[in-house]
N, C-alpha and C positions, 0 to 999 in steps of 0.2 A: 360399128360395134362388132359386127361379125368378124372383121379383120382382127380386132383387138382380142376377141375370144379365141380365135384360131391360134394366134401367137402365144397367148397366155396358156393355152392347153398343150402347147408343143414343147419339145425339149429346147433349152433346159429350164424354162420358166415354170413348167409344170412340177418340177422337183420341189420348188419352194411354195407352190400354190396352196397345198394342204396346210403347210406350216403357217402361211399368212392367214388362212381361215381360222386356225386355232388362236392365233394372236388376236384377231378381231373379236372372236367370241370371248376370249379371256378378258380383254379390256372392257367389253360390254358388261361382264359380270362385276368388274371392279367399279364401274360407274354406278351400277344399281346397288352396290354395297354387299354383294354376295361373298366376295373374297377381298383380301387386302392386296395392296401392291406388292408386298413382300411374301405373298403366299408360296412362291416357288423357292424361297430362300431356305426352306426346311424347318422353319419355326425354331431356330436355335434357342437354346436356353440362355437366359440373360442373368443367370445366377452367378455364384462365385467362380465358376470355372469358364465363363463365356469367353473371356479374352485370352485364355491360356490354351485354346485349341485352335488349330488351323481350320480354314474353311473346308467343307466336304461337299461331295456331290457336284451338282451343276456349278455352284459357286467356285469350287476348286478348279474345275475345268476352265471356266471363264477367266479366273485369275491367272492360270498358267498360260492362257492365250493372250494375256495383257488386257483383258476386258473386265477386270474386277473393279470394285469400288462402288458401283451402282447396284441397285437391286437386280437380282437375276432376271426377273420379268422384264425390266427395262432393257437390259443388255441383249437378251434373246430377241425381244421384239424389234429392236433396232437392227440386229444382225439379219434376221429373217426378212424383214421388210426391205432393207437395202439390197440384200442378195436377190430377192424377187424382182425388184425394179431394175437392178443392173442386168440381170439375165434377160429380162423382157426387152430392155433397150438394146442389149447386145444382139439378141436374135433379130430384132428389126433392122439393125445396122448391117448385119450379115446378109440378110435378104436383099437389102437395097444395093449392096455391092455385088450381088450375084453369087455369094458364097454358098456352098453346099453343106452336106452333113459334116464333113471333117472340120469345116470352119466353125460350125456350131459347137463342136466339142471343145474348142478353145474358149468359148464364151463362159462355160461353167467355172473353170479356175479363175478366169478374169473377174467374174461376178463375185466369187468367194473372196478374192483378194481385195476387191473394192469394198465389199461389205465389212470385212475385218478392219480395214484402214479407217473407214468413215465411222464405224462404231467405236473404235478405240479413240478417235478424235472427239466424239461426242460424249463418251462416258467420263472423260477426264473432268470437264467442268461439273458434270452431275455428281461425281464423287466428292468434289470440293463443297458442293451445296448440301450434301447428305449430312444429317445430324451425327455428331460424334457419339461413339459408344460410351454410355454412362454406367454400364454395369460394373459390378465389383469383381476385381481380379483376385487371384490367390495372393499376390504380393500386397494387395491392399489390406489383407487380414493379418499380415505379419506385424507383430508388435501389439496386437490386441489381447485382451483377456477373454478366456473362454470358460465354459462350464462343462465339466466332464459328464457324459451321459451314460457311459458304460460302467460296469462294476469295478473295473480296474483298467489301467493303461500300462502297456509294456512296450518293448521295442518292436513287437510284432502285431499288437492289437490295441484298439482304442478308438472311441468316437467322442466328439465334443461339439458343443453349440457355440457359435460365434455370432455376435451381433455387429453388423457392418455400420459404417457411418450413416447410411441412408435408413437405418432402422430395421433392415431385413435380417432375418436369422438364417444361419447356414449350419447344417449338420455335416461335419467334416471328419475325415480320418486323421487321427493323431497318434504320435508315437513318443515315447519317453525313454530316457536313459535308465539303466537298471537302478542307479542310486536315487533317481527321482520317483520311481514307480510307487514306492510306499506312500507317498504323499498325494497320490492321485486316485481318488475313489469317486464313485458317483456323487454328483452334487458339489464336488470340490472345484476350486478355481485354479486355473493354470494360465501361464503366459505363453503365447505363441511367439517363438523367437526365430523360426526359420520354416521354409517350405522346401520339400523335396519333389521336384517336378518328375523325376524318374519313378519314384514310388507312389506319387500322388497323395502324399500325406504331409501334415504339419508336425514340426518338432515342438514339444511343449515342456514346461517345467512348472513346479508348484510356485504360486505367488499369492500375495495378499490382494483381495479384490479392490482395495482402495487405490491400487496402482493403475486401474483401468482409466484411460483418459476420457472415455465416453465419446459419443458421436459428435458432441459440440466442441471437442478439443480444438484449439487453434482458431476458433471463430471469435470475432470481436463481440463484446457484450452489447446487448440491445439497450 
């Protein structure tokens, strides 16, 4: 045991030792229910704009490194654990062949490369097993009927409430052409006919509320 501890506390295994302790503590808190598996994912909103934004923070970094698809906690845990084990094994191998300090320096990039390759190999099947995102995107709301919530709507201002297929209500930014603005007052009904991703708003026009297909449109009758 003393030999194991000596190698574990030496370079380069000690670089990943603290991270490994954090990983172990994190998964203990997951097991007792204190946090969720996706606690490190940033708690992204699952509302109307969830699927229209790219990943940010740790998720974006992992995705750029080819390790995206699985929860951030899973990918980071695999990466740190494999890097620690690879650096530990590499340090032992270097000692057995009589390598010195310079040889140990080569263990670090080798351990990182091995950790990246194995983590990428493991997260791919995990990503396929992960549940598909079922949130509502902006494009899912195009073609719906909304209710104007501001006093008026113009080409620069306006808000409306849209009810999605799952029954959730979304307060969104809307804009209208000048010729349609007169028919859009608070409480009136409008048709969402397009979405502007650059401006982050929906294009609307006056319509009759009976045109709303409703959340059960397209579903077979029971």
